[in-house]
C-alpha positions as a printed NumPy array, in Angstrom:
array([[ -88.16 ,  133.017,   -9.524],
       [ -90.839,  135.307,   -9.658],
       [ -94.088,  134.053,   -9.366],
       [ -96.063,  137.451,  -11.192],
       [ -98.343,  136.848,  -14.203],
       [ -98.863,  139.88 ,  -16.399],
       [-102.375,  140.146,  -18.333],
       [-102.385,  141.946,  -22.175],
       [-105.103,  142.482,  -24.344],
       [-105.361,  142.562,  -27.462],
       [-107.997,  143.901,  -29.752],
       [-108.287,  143.293,  -33.776],
       [-109.379,  144.845,  -36.455],
       [-111.829,  147.434,  -34.961],
       [-112.152,  149.121,  -38.169],
       [-113.707,  152.057,  -36.858],
       [-116.123,  153.597,  -38.107],
       [-117.182,  150.088,  -39.272],
       [-117.038,  148.746,  -35.762],
       [-119.652,  146.764,  -34.13 ],
       [-120.892,  149.004,  -31.208],
       [-122.432,  145.972,  -29.709],
       [-118.768,  144.774,  -29.237],
       [-116.883,  147.304,  -28.077],
       [-119.211,  148.421,  -25.359],
       [-118.742,  144.634,  -24.053],
       [-114.885,  145.194,  -24.609],
       [-115.362,  148.601,  -22.53 ],
       [-117.611,  146.74 ,  -19.915],
       [-114.7  ,  143.966,  -19.471],
       [-111.816,  146.541,  -19.27 ],
       [-113.854,  148.863,  -16.568],
       [-113.288,  145.28 ,  -14.234],
       [-109.47 ,  144.111,  -15.908],
       [-108.23 ,  147.065,  -17.195],
       [-106.388,  148.789,  -14.456],
       [-105.075,  145.229,  -13.84 ],
       [-102.961,  144.953,  -17.778],
       [ -99.399,  145.279,  -18.209],
       [-100.47 ,  145.163,  -22.221],
       [-102.991,  147.092,  -24.174],
       [-102.225,  145.742,  -27.708],
       [-104.574,  147.47 ,  -30.915],
       [-104.055,  144.956,  -33.494],
       [-104.283,  146.952,  -36.455],
       [-107.011,  147.89 ,  -38.966],
       [-108.291,  150.236,  -35.818],
       [-109.594,  152.677,  -38.412],
       [-111.453,  151.835,  -41.986],
       [-109.984,  154.768,  -43.445],
       [-112.543,  154.783,  -45.958],
       [-111.642,  158.575,  -46.878],
       [-108.105,  157.196,  -48.697],
       [-109.41 ,  153.7  ,  -49.343],
       [-107.769,  152.733,  -52.878],
       [-110.843,  150.189,  -53.439],
       [-113.172,  153.588,  -53.189],
       [-111.308,  156.373,  -55.123],
       [-113.192,  156.114,  -58.345],
       [-116.275,  155.965,  -56.367],
       [-117.541,  159.421,  -55.663],
       [-121.103,  158.905,  -54.628],
       [-119.818,  156.598,  -52.025],
       [-116.937,  159.026,  -50.623],
       [-119.39 ,  161.496,  -50.443],
       [-119.145,  163.255,  -47.038],
       [-116.118,  161.279,  -45.661],
       [-113.268,  163.025,  -44.749],
       [-109.854,  161.732,  -43.046],
       [-109.802,  164.202,  -40.635],
       [-113.157,  163.221,  -39.113],
       [-112.052,  159.778,  -38.952],
       [-109.413,  160.903,  -36.911],
       [-111.441,  162.26 ,  -34.68 ],
       [-114.064,  160.627,  -34.05 ],
       [-111.96 ,  157.219,  -33.587],
       [-109.998,  159.343,  -31.032],
       [-113.348,  160.296,  -29.467],
       [-115.097,  156.602,  -29.289],
       [-112.284,  154.625,  -29.279],
       [-108.695,  155.729,  -28.209],
       [-109.462,  157.747,  -25.412],
       [-112.014,  156.077,  -23.568],
       [-109.437,  152.86 ,  -23.625],
       [-106.89 ,  154.67 ,  -22.574],
       [-108.912,  156.024,  -19.389],
       [-109.51 ,  152.229,  -18.637],
       [-106.214,  151.194,  -18.248],
       [-103.542,  152.549,  -15.536],
       [-100.366,  154.816,  -16.603],
       [ -98.166,  151.46 ,  -16.201],
       [ -99.754,  149.868,  -18.998],
       [ -97.925,  149.605,  -22.119],
       [ -99.774,  150.295,  -25.223],
       [ -99.214,  149.102,  -28.626],
       [-100.91 ,  150.354,  -31.773],
       [ -99.97 ,  148.043,  -35.14 ],
       [-100.46 ,  149.724,  -38.359],
       [-102.469,  147.402,  -40.491],
       [-103.277,  147.628,  -44.21 ],
       [-105.778,  149.771,  -43.958],
       [-103.801,  152.318,  -41.713],
       [-100.826,  152.027,  -44.184],
       [-103.438,  153.414,  -46.942],
       [-102.33 ,  156.695,  -45.584],
       [ -99.016,  156.065,  -47.255],
       [-100.537,  155.492,  -50.702],
       [-102.682,  158.301,  -50.374],
       [ -99.591,  160.864,  -49.592],
       [ -97.642,  158.906,  -52.099],
       [-100.068,  160.061,  -54.822],
       [-100.781,  163.52 ,  -53.765],
       [ -97.069,  164.423,  -51.813],
       [ -98.603,  167.821,  -50.615],
       [-100.279,  166.254,  -47.488],
       [ -96.946,  164.871,  -46.047],
       [ -96.693,  166.415,  -42.453],
       [-100.967,  166.656,  -41.979],
       [-102.425,  162.967,  -43.152],
       [-100.108,  160.728,  -41.087],
       [-101.632,  158.839,  -38.599],
       [ -98.647,  160.07 ,  -36.006],
       [ -99.455,  163.91 ,  -36.67 ],
       [-102.966,  163.555,  -35.898],
       [-103.446,  161.035,  -33.171],
       [-100.314,  161.849,  -31.692],
       [ -99.486,  158.637,  -30.6  ],
       [ -95.946,  158.954,  -29.405],
       [ -96.942,  161.754,  -26.79 ],
       [ -99.649,  159.921,  -25.449],
       [ -97.239,  156.814,  -24.898],
       [ -98.136,  154.217,  -27.501],
       [ -95.529,  152.122,  -28.935],
       [ -96.211,  152.168,  -33.074],
       [ -95.275,  148.882,  -35.076],
       [ -95.09 ,  149.494,  -38.65 ],
       [ -97.288,  146.908,  -40.888],
       [ -95.836,  143.827,  -41.465],
       [ -93.472,  144.107,  -38.253],
       [ -93.741,  142.021,  -35.095],
       [ -94.219,  142.728,  -31.251],
       [ -93.567,  139.856,  -28.89 ],
       [ -94.937,  139.124,  -26.075],
       [ -92.565,  136.6  ,  -24.148],
       [ -92.772,  133.144,  -26.521],
       [ -95.701,  134.838,  -28.609],
       [ -95.352,  136.74 ,  -31.551],
       [ -97.972,  139.287,  -32.511],
       [ -98.632,  140.831,  -35.824],
       [-101.722,  142.283,  -37.718],
       [-101.472,  139.373,  -40.455],
       [-100.59 ,  138.016,  -43.969],
       [-102.45 ,  135.836,  -45.355],
       [-106.069,  135.193,  -45.722],
       [-106.152,  131.843,  -47.378],
       [-108.825,  128.803,  -46.12 ],
       [-105.743,  127.763,  -44.103],
       [-104.105,  130.756,  -42.865],
       [-103.366,  129.742,  -39.267],
       [-101.395,  126.934,  -40.786],
       [ -99.379,  129.089,  -42.76 ],
       [ -98.878,  131.701,  -40.38 ],
       [ -97.519,  129.105,  -37.493],
       [ -95.297,  127.224,  -40.612],
       [ -93.943,  130.988,  -41.804],
       [ -93.051,  132.093,  -38.155],
       [ -92.168,  128.818,  -36.45 ],
       [ -93.2  ,  129.934,  -33.104],
       [ -96.867,  130.853,  -31.215],
       [ -98.175,  133.771,  -33.027],
       [-101.243,  135.397,  -32.727],
       [-102.664,  137.911,  -35.607],
       [-105.866,  139.268,  -37.152],
       [-106.   ,  140.272,  -40.467],
       [-109.009,  137.522,  -41.504],
       [-111.541,  138.204,  -39.206],
       [-111.93 ,  134.806,  -38.45 ],
       [-111.249,  132.31 ,  -35.541],
       [-108.699,  129.715,  -36.574],
       [-105.832,  128.063,  -34.995],
       [-103.084,  125.362,  -35.972],
       [-100.594,  123.549,  -33.841],
       [ -97.431,  122.616,  -34.5  ],
       [ -95.108,  120.233,  -32.508],
       [ -91.412,  119.498,  -34.039],
       [ -90.003,  116.142,  -33.785],
       [ -87.365,  117.196,  -32.256],
       [ -88.439,  117.936,  -29.394],
       [ -92.413,  116.947,  -28.353],
       [ -93.01 ,  119.578,  -25.701],
       [ -91.862,  122.111,  -27.914],
       [ -95.376,  123.024,  -29.565],
       [ -96.017,  126.139,  -31.446],
       [ -99.607,  127.627,  -32.228],
       [-100.953,  130.038,  -34.942],
       [-104.261,  131.673,  -33.998],
       [-106.543,  134.273,  -35.935],
       [-108.381,  136.22 ,  -33.255],
       [-111.716,  137.234,  -34.881],
       [-112.207,  141.249,  -35.349],
       [-114.376,  143.768,  -33.813],
       [-116.126,  144.999,  -37.058],
       [-119.326,  145.214,  -38.386],
       [-120.157,  141.802,  -40.02 ],
       [-121.966,  143.174,  -42.895],
       [-119.874,  146.768,  -44.104],
       [-121.03 ,  148.541,  -46.778],
       [-118.341,  147.577,  -49.272],
       [-119.127,  143.917,  -48.613],
       [-122.368,  144.22 ,  -50.094],
       [-124.206,  141.297,  -48.475],
       [-121.817,  138.62 ,  -49.466],
       [-121.216,  136.11 ,  -47.188],
       [-118.253,  135.675,  -45.128],
       [-116.531,  133.33 ,  -42.471],
       [-115.835,  136.759,  -39.905],
       [-116.605,  136.487,  -36.187],
       [-116.521,  138.483,  -33.183],
       [-114.014,  137.935,  -30.858],
       [-110.312,  139.372,  -28.893],
       [-107.669,  137.788,  -26.997],
       [-106.387,  137.798,  -23.51 ],
       [-103.025,  136.647,  -23.032],
       [-101.512,  135.548,  -19.184],
       [ -98.047,  135.389,  -19.58 ],
       [ -95.647,  133.574,  -17.105],
       [ -92.296,  133.72 ,  -15.93 ],
       [ -90.203,  132.63 ,  -18.434],
       [ -92.017,  133.72 ,  -21.379],
       [ -94.501,  130.874,  -21.106],
       [ -98.181,  131.98 ,  -21.77 ],
       [-102.037,  130.773,  -22.021],
       [-104.203,  132.681,  -24.04 ],
       [-108.216,  133.024,  -24.142],
       [-110.454,  134.351,  -26.757],
       [-113.678,  134.991,  -26.018],
       [-116.021,  134.617,  -28.796],
       [-118.634,  137.779,  -28.721],
       [-122.007,  136.555,  -29.51 ],
       [-124.911,  138.928,  -30.215],
       [-122.547,  141.026,  -28.464],
       [-122.213,  139.425,  -25.165],
       [-119.449,  136.879,  -23.795],
       [-118.34 ,  134.874,  -20.823],
       [-115.203,  135.112,  -19.191],
       [-113.586,  132.307,  -17.294],
       [-114.402,  134.4  ,  -14.487],
       [-118.276,  133.422,  -15.195],
       [-119.637,  136.882,  -15.343],
       [-121.203,  138.14 ,  -18.272],
       [-119.902,  140.988,  -20.419],
       [-122.266,  143.211,  -22.893],
       [-125.55 ,  143.99 ,  -23.611],
       [-128.447,  143.01 ,  -21.188],
       [-131.233,  140.586,  -23.287]])
């Protein structure tokens, strides 16, 4: 049996340009060390905030002033997508989840069909040509025995809801917090599943939040895939722009 262990990095809810620049710098620093080893780099959805087509802002002219969809695509590519691609190997599988924010493009085209063929993510970021596998909203992607999706629920016990819904181990974002729930079937006590929300990489206090409290946590996920599809998963919690990985090294800004 092969003893090869694959390494995957999963980045949740960046929400560029409302992202945490400190967190992304820490992630980039981590990938400078590990990026060439990755078998998978996965963007778990809501990579872009997409305020230019937000249905929450469509009647707020002052907030929308100066926001342009083309600029959002270009700056996301410059700040996030291209730098990530430069830190991984050509053999690394790249997966791009469509989150609910990216899906606002579909809503905008439904209201304005004249944008069809011009506004779509693929027609602006050219993801397929660049080797990215696109996972549509509410669809899943498997890493061995682990299921990945953007996420469905934001209720207080969403991790339990997710593992009950899937009946398998599932990692997701969307809720922006850290939450985990394990489930063991009485039929086989070795058949353990977990649902886990892996936080976010966005600004903790975006303008649209209007200073309301939330339970968001800066984090991302590193998954090691063993033969047979089994896995170990680690969730570095980024605090004040820094985190420590099990290798003992501190990543992020110098205090």
